[in-house]
N, C-alpha and C positions, 0 to 999 in steps of 0.2 A: 472874789471868794470862793465864790462855786468852782470856780477853774481849777483857783490854790487848791481849794478842797478833792477836790475830785482829786488834781497830781497828786495830792498825797496821797490818797486811794491807791493810785495806781500803785508807786513806791511799795509801799505796802504789800499790792497784791504781789508785784513782779519778787520783793524780798519773798517772800512766803514761797512762792512757786518754786523759785532758782534753789531752797534749803530742801525745798523739798524730796526735789530734783536731785540733789545732789547726796542724801540723807539715803535715799530710796536706790538712786543710781551705785552707791557703795554697798548698800546691805541686801543688794539685791544680784549682786553678782552671784550666787551660787545656782549650779545647773541642778534645780530644785527638783523631782518626776515626779508627776504626779499618775495618782487613781482614774478609775471611771466605772461609774456601773450603770445600769438601767434596770428599769423596770414597769410591766405593761400590767396596768388594771381593769379590770371593766366595772365601768360606771353607769350601762342602760341604766334605766329606773326600774330595777325588778326586785322587787322583796318578796322574799320566801315565793317567788315560781309566783309572784302576781303582779301585774305592767299597773306602776304607778300614772293615773293620768293626771299628769300634768300637763298644765299649756310649756308646748312650740313656741319655744323666741322663735323671731327680727322681721314679723309681718302684724299688721295693723289688730287683724283680724284672731278670735282667740280659739286656737287650735288644739283637743284634748287626746293628748298620745294613747293609743290604743292597741297598735299594734307596734313590732320591733324588727326593719326590717334587714338591718345588721348591725352591729353591738354597736355601741361608741364604747371607747375606751380612753383613759390619763398616763398617758405616758411619764417618766418621771427619770432625767438622765442625771447622775451626784458625781459632782469633781470634789477631791480630795491632793490636796499636796502636801510636802511630806512634814510638817508643820503644823500639819492635822487642818489645817481653813480650807472646808466647804460647801460645797454653792448646791443647789440645785434648780435644775432645770424644768421643765414642764412642759410640757404637751397637753392640753387638753380638748376633750372631745365636746366643747361647750360653744353656745354664743357667745356669751358673755358672763363676768362674774359682778354684778353691784359691787362699787371699791370697800363702799363699808363691809359689805360682807369677806369680800379678796381679805381685806386687811384682818379678818377675823379667822379667814384659814390660815392664813400665813402665820401669826402668833399661835394657832396650834400648834400648825407644821411644828415651828421653833420650839417649843418648850416639851414637843415630840421625841424628836430625832437630834437634838443639840447644834439645831443650826440657827445661824444671826440670818433674821426676819430681811436684812437687807441683802443676804446672800439667797434671796428664796423667788424664781421669778413665775409668776401663775401666766403662762402664755395659750390664750382658748385659740382652737384652730375658726373661731366665729360660726358655726355649725348654726345653719341655719333648723335642721330637723333635732333641734335637743330643748332637752326643759330649759324655760324662761325660770331662771333659778332667783331672778327678783321679784316674781312675783307676791303676791301677800294668801293667795289665799292656801289653805293647808296645808295641802298635797308638795307646792314648787318649797315650804320649811318642811317638811319630811328629807324630801330628794338633797336638798342644803346640807342636813345633817349627817345622811347618806353619804355623799358622796368629799365632806371634811373627810370622814372618818375613810373610805377608799384613800385622799389622797394621803392621810398620814400613812397608813398600808403600804405606799405606792414609794413613798420614800426612805420608808425601813427599808422595805427589798434592795432598793436600787440600793442606800449604801450598806447593805448585806454583799451585795454584786460590784464592792466596790475592786478593783484588779488593775495590774500595771500596765496604763497606757505604752504597748511595745514601737507602735509605728502610729504617726499621725501625718493622717495628707486633707487640706484643700484648698481651696478654688471656687470661681465664681463660676457655672455652668452658662453656658448660651443654650435660652431656650426661647427664642422666638416663637411666637404663632400660636400661644394658648393662651394669651390673655390679653385682654386690652383695657384703655383707659373708656372709660362709659359716658363723662361726657365732650363736647367739643374740643379736644386737648390740641394743637397743634404737632405734640408730639409723637413716639409710638410712647409705652411701654419699657420703663428698663429690663430688658430681658437678662439680666446678669440673676443665677440664682446660688447663693454660699452655699455650700456643702463641706462640708467634714466628719470624716470619715477615724474612729478611733478604733484601732486594733490591737487588741487582745492576747495573751497564751490563753490557750488551749479554750476560751471563750467567739460566742460572736462579735465580729464586727461590730459596729452600734454606728449609724451615718444617720449622722440630724442634715436635713434641708431646711431651710430660709424661702420657703414656696411665699410669691403672694397674689392671690387671686381670691374672691369672695368664694364660700364654701354654704353653695345655697343653688345646687341643680334639679333635685331631685323631688323638689315640695310640689310642679303638678300630678307627677305621679299618683304621687298616695298622704293628703297634707299632714294627715294624723301620724304618718308612720313614723318613728327615730328613725335615725341614720346614719352611717356615718359619714354618704353621702363619698365623692371623691376619692375625699384625703382619707379616707377607710381603705378603696380598692389599692388606691396609690402605697400605701402600706405593704398592705397583704401580698399587689404583685412583686412589692421587691423584696421582702420577705421570700417568697419561695425561690423566685430568682437569683437574689443576691445573698441567700444564705448568713443575711446578718437583720439584726433589729434595731428599725427606722423610726426614727418620728420626725413629723414636720411643726416646724416653730415658723407660724402664720406672721408673713411680715407686714410692713406699708399695702396696702391695699383696701382703704377707704374707698377705692374712685374705680377700682378696677372687678372687673366680671371673666367669669373663665369662657373664653372662646367658641367655646360649646354652644353659649346660648347661640349663635347664631345657626339656623338651618341650614346655612351651607355648611358651615364647619366641618370635617371631617371625620372628627370622635366625639358625637352626639350622646349627650348622658353621659351619665357618670362613671358605669362601668368602662366603657370606650375612653371617658378620657380621661380618668386616673388610671389607665392599662399603658396607653399613648403615651400621656405623663412618665408613667415610671420605668416606659422603654428608653425614653427620652434621655431624663437623666444617667439610666442605669449605661448605657450607650456612653454615656463621656466620664463614669468613672475614673478611666485610668487617664483621665489630663491632670484630673489633680498633684498637687504638686507636696512631695513628701517634706516636714518641715517637724524640726526637735519635737520633740512633746514634752520637752520644763518648762518649768516658769511655778512661780506663785497665782496659788487662788486666791481671787482679789472679787469685791467688789463697793459699792456705793449707792445711795438711796440719796435725792437731793427734793427739797420739796419745795419750789419755787412759786413766785404770785405772779398770774397774768392780767389782766385786763380784760373785763367782760366787753360784750356789743350789746352795752347800751342806748344805738342810736335808732333804733324802735319801740320808745317810747311814746312817741306819740300815736302811738298804734296801739295802745295799751288796753283805752276803755272799747274802743273798735275790736279786738280780740278776744276782747273779754264777751261783748256779745256775740260772737260765736262762734263762741264754745258753751256761753250757757244753752241756746238752740239749737246748738247740737246734740248738748247731753240733755237738754227736754226733749229732745226727738222732736223738734219742730225743723225737717232739713227741707221744707220750701223757703223758711226763712231762711236758714244757714245757705243753703243756694245761695242763694239774690243776694245778703250779705259779703258773701265771701265774694264773691263778681262786685259790687261795689263798693265793698274797702279793697280791691286790690291784694286779697291773702286768699291764697290757691289752695288753701286746706286745713280741715282742724288741727293738722302737726306745725304745720306755721304758726297759727292764732297760738298755740300752747306755748313755743317754744318765743314767741313773742313775750308773753306774760312771766314766762319764766324770766327771762333774762329781764325784764322791765322792772320785777321786785326783787333780784337776787344781789348781792354785794359786789363791790363795786371790782372788789377782785376774788380771784378764782386761782385754788391756792394747785399745783401741779406737781404729782408726785414721781419721780419716775428715776428708776433701777438699771445700773448696770454691772453688769458681772466679765469680769477677764479669764481665761484660764488660760497662762503662757501668750502668745501672740494671738488667742478669739477672743474677741470678747461680744457679750451679748446684752446689749444698751435694746432695752424696754419703752415703752410708754402704757398708761392705758384708753388710749385714742383708736382710733380707725386712724391713721396715721394716713395722707395721700402719698399717689407711688413716688413725685419729684425730690418731697421728705426727704424717701427714706432712701433715691437714689444720692443723693447730697449728700447725706448722713453719711454712708457707704464713701461715697469718693473721699470726702474731706479723712476719714480715720486713717491713723499712724497701725495701724494694728494687720497681721496676715490675713487675717478675713474678718469681717461681720457681721452680725448677724442684726437687723432692725425688726424687731418685732412689736407691734401691735395688738391689741386689745389686752395686756398685759396684766395684773393685777388691781382690775376697776375697769368700768365700762361710764365713760365721760363723755361720748359721742362722739362726733367729726374734727379733726384738725386738718382741715384743709391747706392747699398749697398757694400759695398768692393770686396765680394764673384762674386760680378756682374762683377767687372772687367777682370778677367780669365774667363770668359766668352763670355764676347762681346755682339755683339747682337745690332741693330740699336738704344737701350735705353742708349750702351755707346757710340757709337760716335756722338749721337743726346746731352748730357750730354756737361756741360761748362766746367766742375770742371776736373781737376787732381783725380788722384784715393786717396789719402787719404784727399783731398777738398770735396768730391762726400758725403763719407762715410762718413767720423769721424764729416763733417762739419754740415749733416744733425742729426746728434745724438745728437754731442753738443751743437749745437748751438739752436736749437728747444728746444732736454730738461734743455739749464740753462734756456730758457724763460719759462717752466714751473717753475723751479726753484726756479726766480730773482720773480714772483708774486706771488709764493707761500710765501717768505719770509717777503710781507707786508701781506696779503692776508688771513692766515689761524688764524682765530681767538682763537681758542680754539685746547689745544691738542688733543680735542676730534677725528677734524677731519687732523690730522696724522698722516699717514701710515708710517710704519716699512721699511725703503728706505732697501732694497736689495742690501748684502754686505759690510753694512757700508759708502754708499753714501750720508747723509742727504747735509749738508751744505757748501760742497766743491765742489758741481756743479753749490750752487748757487757763492759762491763766485772768478768764473771764469768770470761771469759777471763782475765783478766790477772792474775785471785784463785789462781787454781788453780795458775799460777807456784810461787805463796810457800807454801802452805797444804798440811800432810802430805799424803803418796801416798795413802792410808789412808784420808781424808777427803774427796778432791775430788768423791764425789757422798754 
């Protein structure tokens, strides 16, 4: 009976899928030209000339901002097609934005500029020298409201700056030796970096870079200083040398660090590292491929259910004891219990308690926006490098940006291999192994495919998928509508 039921679901799914492909294939033959706009807004925690002493994110200890080493920015790239469909892709110098707060910000932006919520992606650079927006102290609330106003301003300016894209160049640049996987991984980090360059008449070109490496190189020099880190240096260098506007969209770097962490690395520190990375990218821009700047602007938002890791429930009482000792300032007892129970530290204990008391399933909300032959696939997680590489490899688009830290912060999304290695990324992840690795690849990948079935205007944009994975991945999106919630993954 179950097999017959599943077969019925599958038949319905294939029918819907083929109908969607046929309908949109027939109606999307027009070669709509689209427009692109850009805005850059300062979001440093300064109001009326005074620095807001907001906590800085990324580390356990409390660090209150007291100086501005380099300004933070929110960059917004706007897209619009001939039918008036719009999308906003942000690159924000931020450690990340709490999912509930990100949803509120998106709603405010949407209502202010009349762009659908599913067409707005708030991608953060995961900057460890930026304000911790999720903190409950008053200064964080002040900064959140300030940031929301700035994001709305950036959206309005980017839309006002919309201009016809006259030329579009895309490609995956080869950038080795600038990053590494920080766990004992048998393979090297993916060196391919998606880059898109948009030319406009009488305006600066816009360069979008889908780089992936943790943005945390400055803590040691001044832990209480606000800084845009190497990302800011890269932008400044690129803008000065290339006479273009630049945005770095942070990718799948949950387990990826900048190679400048090594003492023997040629480019130590944010200045040398950011400049060298910018120069390496600039040297390869001539290798980008020119493609037609035509097509529709389309978007999709999917909320799926993934199973929470409950395997640690037997340790719940022990983890609770460790937390009570730690927060009761009984450090000797805390250290003794950690060693006795085999729990590494307060963070592992906290995640054991969270997962043991959480719902069985946790919702996963993903967004993807396509612009002609480009797709921006995003998730509110620190996705691992292997997940990002696989999503790119299976995408049918000319160019695929895989972006973590977007529209929320829900922790790590490790690859399957990472679960065999362990580490704090794994024990602080919400999901079971098969849901962590498989869900990231399949759900985000299917998001790309679902947009692709609606937004690819002509065959000129269809890149031949590897290993014959064209629309079967898209089909899975429709299957999930019919199968029970508990078995989606």
